[in-house]
N, C-alpha and C positions, 0 to 999 in steps of 0.2 A: 748687505741690504736685502737679501732674499729670504731672510728669516720670517716665519709666519707671525711672530708676536709683534712685528713692526706695525701691523694694521690695527691691533688693539690700542697701541700707543697713538698712532696717527688719528684714530677716530676722534679722540678728544682734542688733538692738536688742530684738526680740521675745524672742529666745532668752536674752538675758543675764539676764532676770528670774529664770531658774531656776538660774543659776550661783551657787555660793557662797552668800553671805548675801542674794542677790537673788531668792530663790524667791518663788513666788506668795504663800505664807503668811508669808514673812519679812515679808511681810505682817503678821505679828503683832508685829514688833519695834516698840519705841516710836519715835515721831518725834523729830527733833532738838529741842533746846531753842530755843524761839522767840526767846529773848533773844540768841541768837548769830547772828541773821540780820537783814538789812535787809529790812523788811517793806513790801510793796505790796499794797493791797487790790484785788481783782478783783470781777467781778460775781457775784451769787448767793452771797455770803458765802464766797467763795474767797479764798485768800491766796497770793501769790507771795513766797517767802522766799529772798532771795539770801544766799549765804555772805558774811560780813562782810569776807572777803579780797578781794571784788570791789567796786570803786569804784562807788557808785550813780550817779555823774556820768559814768562812762565810757561811750563810744559802744557798746561791747560789751553792757553791761548794758541799755542802752536798746533795742538791737536784739533781745536775747533777750526782753525784756518785750513788745515789739511783736509778735513772732512768736507768743508764747504767748497774748497777748490775741486774736489773730486766730483761732487754732485753738480756743481755749476758747469763743469765740462760736459756732463751728460745732458743737462738741460739746454745748454747753448748749442749743442749739436742738433737739437730738435726744433727749437723756437728762437726768435730773435730777442733773447733776454739780455739786451745791452742797456747801457746808460742807467744802471740800477744800483742802488745802495742797499746793502744788507747791514742793519744795525744789530750789534750784539750788546744787549742791555743787561747789566747786573741787577738781579732782583733786589728790591728793597721794600720798605713798608708802603711805598706809593704805587707799586705795580705788582704786589704779591698775588692779586687776583688773576693775573695773567699766567700764573704758574700752574702746571699740571703736577699735583703733589707726588704721584708715584713715578714721575719722570724727572722733575726738576727743571722743566723747560716750558715754554709757551711761545706763541707768536701770532702775527697777523700782517696782512699787507697794508701798506700806507699809500693810498693813491696809485698813481701810475709810474712812480719812480723809486719806491722803497719798500722794503720788508723789514719788519722789526721782530727779532727773536730775543726772548727773555731767558736768562739762565739763572739757576740757583745751585751753584757748585757745592754748597754745603749739604745739599740734599743727598742722602745715601744712594738714591736711585739714579742720580745724574750721571750721564755719559756724554762725552763730547760728540759722538756720532749721532745722538738724538737731535742735536741742533740742526744738522743737515737734512734729516729725514723729513722735516716738515716743509722744506723749501719748494719742491716741485709743484705741489698743489697751490701754494700761495703765489708763487711767481707766475704761474699760468694765469691767475686772476689779474695780477698787475699788468701783464703784457696784453691780455685781452681788452682791458679797459682803455688801451691806447688806440683801439680801433676808431677811426674817424666817425664822429656822430654817435659814439657809444652812449646808451642811456639805459636806465634800469626799468625793468618791468618784472613781474613775478616770474614769467616764463624765462626771461633772460637770467635772472639770479639762480633759478633752479637748474637751468641748462649749464650755467657756469660751474655749478658744483659738480655736475656729471662730467663735464669736460675736464675739469681739474683732477678729478679722481681717475678718469681714464688716462690722463697724462701721467699721473703719479705711477700707475701701473706700467705705463710705457717706459718711464725712466728707471724704475726699480726692477722690472722684470718679474714682479710677484703678483699674486692674485689680489683681487679687489678686497677692500676692507669691509668689515661687518656692517658698517653704517650704510653701505650701498645695497644691502639685502635685509633691511630691518622689517620688511613687510612680506606677507605671503603672496603667492601669485594672484590669488583672488583679491586681496587687498590692493595690490598694485593696480589691477585692472579697474577696480571700483574707484580708487582715489585719482587715477588718471582721468576718468570720466568726470569726477567732481572738480578736478583741477582745471578742466577745459573752460569752465565758466569764469574762472578767476585768473587765468594765465596772462591776460593783457592788463591786469591791474597795475597801476602806477600812481604816484602822487607827486606833487611838487616838493613835498617835505620828505627827506630821507628818514628822519626820526619817526614820522607818522607811518611811512611805508614799512619800516622795519618792525615797529611795535605791533601794528594792526594786521599786517599781511605776511611778511617774510618770516618772522619769528615763529608764528603758529605752524606754518608749513614745515619749517626746519626742526623745531624742537617740540612740537605737539601742542595740543590744546584740549582741555577737559570740557565737560558740559554736554549739552544736547547736540552740538555741532562739533564733536571731538575729532581730533586728528592725532594719530599715534606719533610718538617721538621719532625723529629722523625720517619722516615721510618724504620730505623734500629731497633729501640726499638719495633715497632709494628711487624716487621718480626721476630725478636728474640722471642718475646712472642708467636707468632703463631707457629714457628718451634718447640719450646719446648711443647707447648700445643698439637700439633699434636702427638708428641711422647707419652705424658702422656695419651692422648685419646686412643692410640693404646696399651699402657701398663699401665692400670689403677693403678697398684701398685706403679708406679713411682711418684716422686715428685722432687721439687727443691733441697731438701736435698739429696735424694738417687741418683740423677744424678750428684752430685758434681764432680765426677772424670770420668764420662762417656764421651767419645770423642764426639766432635761436629759432626763428620762425621756419627757416629752411630745415634745420635739424629736426624740428618737431613734426615735419611733414611725413616722417617715416613711422610715426606713432599713431595708429588708427584711432585710438580713443581720443586723441586731441583734434581730429579732423571734424569740422562742423558739417553736420549732415542736414540736408533740407527736409 
């Protein structure tokens, strides 16, 4: 898991959670019917649920289970990732949009109790270990949303991305992915200043919030008020990095439930000046 190409892979895995029905709060969609899966019990009251179209005796199923058990052990040593279901869903015509073509996998969190990973075994690029590589980032999201009183704002969502990416690095022991450094230093400073006037943005409707506020900051926007692609990921990484630099004992895992407002206090560009 310490290979460098993992991050080029995970860049798209991280982003796919915000595409279509894979948004962070799609998050609020109900999980699949457990009766439709082959169930395997994991540690800490977690469950691995395989699509019944996957043979439980097949080598592939055993390889996926092994990889997930390994990464879950690392995750659970750092954060309380308990009472969680990981769904392994076989790709078909209804969810092919969730698949990353050059990997044969995809995934996103589903509320506060589940993560869904899609697989396309017939894809020549597919490997069982790819299924586990996307889990630390997404599970961090799931567990953070369990914080009492959790609510979304633009600052919260951007900080969540930074926290999840720092946690991914903490779990894998590798360097940060390229999506966390998509901007130049000058652009980071300028967009942090621009972000300051938007960071408390929230709406009652998640769909409206995602379309009009979150998506432009994450994936870019053209026009006179343009935003480069992946700006939100780079800003989120920097905001959390600033906090960790100011508090060396902190980490993606230890900041799991720390408020985004507290974390943002270590980023000068976000401080309101009189």
